[in-house]
C-alpha positions as CSV (number, residue, x, y, z in Angstrom):
1,M,-18.8,-7.3,-25.9
2,A,-18.7,-11.2,-25.5
3,I,-15.3,-10.3,-23.9
4,T,-16.8,-7.9,-21.3
5,G,-19.2,-10.2,-20.3
6,S,-16.7,-12.9,-19.9
7,K,-14.5,-10.8,-17.6
8,K,-17.5,-9.4,-15.6
9,L,-18.1,-13.3,-15.3
10,G,-14.5,-14.1,-14.3
11,Q,-14.6,-11.4,-11.7
12,G,-17.9,-12.3,-10.5
13,A,-16.3,-16.1,-10.0
14,Q,-12.7,-14.7,-8.2
15,L,-15.2,-12.7,-6.0
16,K,-17.5,-15.5,-4.7
17,K,-14.1,-16.9,-4.5
18,M,-12.3,-14.7,-2.1
19,L,-15.6,-14.3,-0.4
20,R,-15.6,-17.9,1.3
21,R,-11.9,-18.2,1.4
22,C,-12.8,-14.9,3.9
23,S,-15.9,-16.2,5.5
24,S,-14.9,-19.8,5.9
25,G,-13.0,-19.0,9.1
26,L,-16.1,-17.2,10.4
27,G,-18.3,-18.3,12.6
28,R,-16.6,-21.0,14.3
29,R,-16.4,-19.0,17.6
30,E,-19.4,-17.5,18.5
31,E,-19.8,-18.1,22.1
32,A,-16.6,-16.1,22.3
33,G,-16.8,-13.7,20.0
34,P,-18.4,-10.3,19.3
35,P,-22.2,-11.0,18.8
36,G,-23.5,-11.6,15.2
37,D,-25.2,-8.4,14.8
38,A,-24.1,-7.5,11.5
39,P,-28.0,-6.7,9.5
40,K,-28.2,-9.0,6.6
41,G,-26.0,-7.8,3.6
42,H,-23.4,-6.4,5.6
43,F,-20.3,-7.7,7.5
44,A,-17.7,-7.1,10.0
45,V,-13.8,-6.2,9.8
46,Y,-11.7,-5.3,11.6
47,V,-9.5,-1.6,10.7
48,G,-6.4,-0.2,12.0
49,A,-4.1,-0.5,15.0
50,G,-7.0,-0.4,17.3
51,R,-8.6,-3.0,15.2
52,S,-12.0,-0.8,15.4
53,R,-14.3,-2.8,14.3
54,Y,-17.3,-1.6,10.8
55,I,-19.5,-3.4,9.6
56,V,-19.5,-2.9,5.7
57,P,-22.5,-3.7,3.4
58,V,-21.8,-7.0,1.3
59,A,-21.8,-4.3,-2.2
60,C,-18.5,-2.8,-1.2
61,L,-17.0,-6.2,-2.3
62,A,-17.6,-5.3,-6.2
63,A,-15.0,-2.2,-5.6
64,P,-11.5,-2.8,-6.8
65,E,-10.1,-0.9,-4.0
66,F,-12.0,-3.0,-1.3
67,Q,-10.6,-6.3,-3.5
68,E,-7.1,-5.1,-3.3
69,L,-8.0,-4.6,1.0
70,L,-9.1,-8.2,0.9
71,R,-6.2,-9.5,-1.2
72,K,-3.9,-7.6,1.4
73,A,-5.5,-9.1,4.3
74,E,-5.4,-12.6,3.0
75,E,-1.5,-12.2,2.4
76,E,-0.9,-10.7,5.7
77,F,-3.2,-12.3,8.1
78,G,-4.9,-15.2,6.0
79,F,-8.9,-16.2,6.6
80,G,-7.9,-19.8,8.5
81,H,-8.5,-18.2,12.0
82,D,-11.4,-17.0,14.2
83,M,-10.6,-13.7,14.3
84,G,-12.5,-12.1,11.4
85,I,-11.7,-10.3,8.7
86,T,-8.9,-8.1,9.6
87,L,-8.0,-5.0,7.0
88,P,-3.8,-4.2,6.7
89,C,-4.4,-0.3,6.6
90,D,-5.0,2.4,9.2
91,E,-8.9,3.7,9.5
92,A,-8.5,7.2,6.9
93,T,-7.4,4.7,4.1
94,F,-10.5,3.0,5.3
95,H,-12.7,5.7,5.1
96,A,-11.6,6.7,1.4
97,V,-12.3,2.7,0.1
98,L,-15.8,3.0,1.3
99,A,-16.1,6.3,-0.2
100,I,-15.0,5.2,-3.7
101,A,-16.4,2.0,-3.3
102,A,-20.1,4.2,-2.0
103,I,-19.8,6.3,-5.3
104,R,-19.8,3.1,-7.6
């Protein structure tokens, strides 16, 4: 059982690190960007070719599928910009990941 707890702790630490990297570029240009209308416990992401904006619950960060989207976003776009988190997938894939995350 100690191994399972250790694995969960490691995964939690990885999530925190990823979230810090994601959010480090956010909030710098608040007056020029969209309003901070995401409710507490949520964050905004941009998805698809048209960069549609979605408000996502922080709880989705625990889903491995969502974590994989964030890893791909970091590889493709990086997190060191003021544009928010852009996920490199189409909207149908994003909705499927959200449905899986909601089940967990």
